[in-house]
C-alpha positions as CSV (number, residue, x, y, z in Angstrom):
1,M,126.9,120.3,150.7
2,M,127.7,119.2,147.2
3,N,125.9,116.0,146.0
4,H,127.8,113.6,143.8
5,T,126.0,113.0,140.5
6,H,126.8,110.3,138.0
7,I,125.4,109.3,134.6
8,S,126.1,105.7,133.4
9,V,124.7,103.0,131.3
10,A,122.0,100.9,133.0
11,T,122.3,97.1,133.2
12,L,119.9,94.2,133.8
13,D,120.8,94.6,137.5
14,D,119.0,98.0,137.5
15,V,115.7,96.7,136.2
16,T,113.8,96.7,139.5
17,L,114.9,100.2,140.5
18,L,114.3,101.5,137.0
19,N,110.8,100.0,137.0
20,T,110.0,101.7,140.4
21,L,111.4,105.0,139.3
22,V,109.6,105.2,135.9
23,N,106.2,104.2,137.3
24,S,106.6,106.6,140.3
25,A,107.3,109.5,137.9
26,Y,104.6,108.9,135.4
27,R,101.6,107.2,137.1
28,G,99.8,107.1,140.4
29,D,99.6,109.5,143.3
30,S,103.4,109.7,143.7
31,S,103.7,111.1,140.2
32,R,101.5,114.1,141.1
33,K,104.4,115.5,143.1
34,G,106.2,116.3,139.8
35,W,105.1,118.2,136.8
36,T,105.6,115.2,134.3
37,T,102.7,113.1,135.6
38,E,100.4,111.3,133.2
39,A,98.1,110.2,136.0
40,D,95.2,112.3,134.8
41,L,95.6,111.0,131.2
42,L,96.3,107.3,131.8
43,G,95.7,104.6,134.4
44,G,97.8,101.5,134.9
45,I,101.5,101.3,134.8
46,R,104.0,103.0,132.4
47,I,106.4,100.1,132.1
48,N,107.1,96.7,133.7
49,E,110.3,94.7,134.4
50,E,109.9,92.5,131.4
51,G,109.6,95.5,129.1
52,L,112.7,97.0,130.7
53,R,114.6,93.8,130.2
54,T,113.6,93.7,126.6
55,M,114.9,97.3,126.1
56,L,118.2,96.5,127.8
57,Q,118.7,93.4,125.7
58,N,118.2,95.2,122.4
59,P,121.7,95.8,121.0
60,A,120.5,99.1,119.4
61,S,119.3,100.4,122.8
62,T,120.8,102.0,125.8
63,I,119.2,103.3,129.0
64,L,121.2,106.0,130.7
65,K,120.7,106.3,134.5
66,F,121.3,109.4,136.6
67,E,122.3,108.8,140.2
68,V,122.7,111.3,143.0
69,D,124.8,110.0,145.9
70,G,124.3,106.5,144.6
71,Q,120.5,106.8,144.4
72,L,118.8,106.3,141.1
73,T,117.1,109.6,140.4
74,G,116.6,109.7,136.6
75,C,116.9,107.7,133.3
76,V,116.4,108.0,129.6
77,Y,115.9,105.3,126.9
78,L,117.9,105.7,123.6
79,E,117.6,103.5,120.5
80,K,119.6,104.0,117.3
81,Q,117.4,104.0,114.3
82,Q,119.4,104.4,111.0
83,N,121.0,107.9,111.3
84,S,118.9,109.1,114.2
85,L,118.6,108.3,117.9
86,Y,115.1,107.7,119.3
87,L,114.7,109.2,122.8
88,G,112.0,108.0,125.2
89,M,111.1,107.4,128.8
90,L,113.0,110.5,130.0
91,T,112.3,110.2,133.7
92,V,113.2,112.2,136.8
93,S,112.0,111.3,140.3
94,P,109.1,113.6,141.2
95,E,111.0,114.7,144.3
96,A,114.0,115.7,142.3
97,Q,112.3,117.5,139.4
98,T,113.3,121.1,138.7
99,N,116.9,120.4,139.7
100,G,118.2,120.3,136.1
101,I,118.5,116.5,136.0
102,G,116.2,116.2,132.9
103,K,118.4,118.8,131.1
104,Q,121.6,116.8,132.0
105,L,120.1,113.5,130.8
106,L,119.0,115.3,127.5
107,S,122.5,116.6,127.1
108,A,124.0,113.2,127.7
109,A,121.6,111.7,125.2
110,E,122.7,114.2,122.6
111,Q,126.3,113.3,123.2
112,V,125.5,109.6,122.7
113,A,123.8,110.5,119.4
114,L,126.9,112.4,118.3
115,D,129.1,109.6,119.4
116,Q,127.0,107.2,117.2
117,Q,127.2,109.7,114.2
118,C,123.4,110.4,114.4
119,T,122.2,113.5,112.7
120,A,119.0,113.9,114.7
121,I,117.2,112.8,117.8
122,T,113.5,112.0,117.5
123,M,110.9,111.4,120.2
124,T,107.2,111.1,120.6
125,V,105.3,113.1,123.2
126,I,101.6,112.7,124.1
127,S,100.1,115.6,122.1
128,V,98.1,117.1,125.0
129,R,101.2,117.4,127.2
130,H,101.6,121.1,126.3
131,E,104.0,121.9,129.2
132,L,106.3,119.0,128.3
133,I,106.3,119.9,124.6
134,A,107.2,123.5,125.5
135,W,110.0,122.2,127.7
136,Y,111.5,120.2,124.8
137,Q,111.0,123.2,122.4
138,R,113.1,125.4,124.7
139,R,115.8,122.8,124.3
140,G,115.8,122.9,120.5
141,Y,113.2,120.1,119.7
142,Q,110.6,120.9,117.0
143,S,107.3,119.3,116.1
144,T,107.6,117.6,112.8
145,G,103.8,117.9,112.3
146,E,103.6,114.1,112.2
147,T,101.4,112.3,114.7
148,K,101.3,108.6,115.7
149,P,98.4,106.7,117.2
150,F,98.7,106.0,121.0
151,P,99.2,102.2,121.5
152,T,96.1,100.3,122.3
153,D,98.1,97.7,124.3
154,V,97.1,98.0,128.0
155,A,100.8,97.6,128.8
156,F,101.2,101.3,128.0
157,G,98.4,102.3,130.3
158,L,94.6,102.8,130.0
159,P,93.8,106.2,128.4
160,N,91.1,108.3,130.0
161,Q,90.6,110.2,126.8
162,P,91.6,109.8,123.1
163,L,95.4,110.3,122.9
164,E,98.0,110.5,120.1
165,F,101.7,111.1,120.0
166,L,103.3,114.2,118.5
167,V,106.7,113.4,116.8
168,M,109.4,115.9,117.7
169,T,113.0,116.1,116.4
170,K,116.2,118.0,117.0
171,N,118.8,118.1,114.2
172,L,122.4,117.7,115.5
173,S,125.6,119.1,114.0
174,V,127.8,116.1,113.6
175,P,131.5,117.2,113.7
176,A,133.3,116.5,110.4
177,T,135.7,113.6,110.7
178,A,139.3,114.2,109.6
């Protein structure tokens, strides 16, 4: 049986479901069902509803949501920054990981970047998340060699060890306009 999948732009009406999805995929015992868990690195929550509302109210930002048969299964945060698109919070429900949803969201994000005449997509990944970094590298993202400090704000979680972000980027070929 074929499942119906749909990618669309999230709205404020989606905040509660997005909050549940993101926290289930990154933190706590439910996240351990998937390979993207941060539960061993960080305690606490990944995001809250207030943070999601702020993201959605930012005119430079978009959250794409991925639904399977009307059920929210994935999402990704995008924010235009000059001529590049920042990508964050790429999330797939732990039960649905390894089904290609992350790849589809990444592809949709790249299309948004091209539509907005961006020449690159940038992201930050926790530097000790070697499997995740390798996953992005297989999709054309490269380490820039730049690192950024991990936020000390407990809203991002409580690190169990010293953490930092690795900055990754993918250059995009923007089609020439006639």
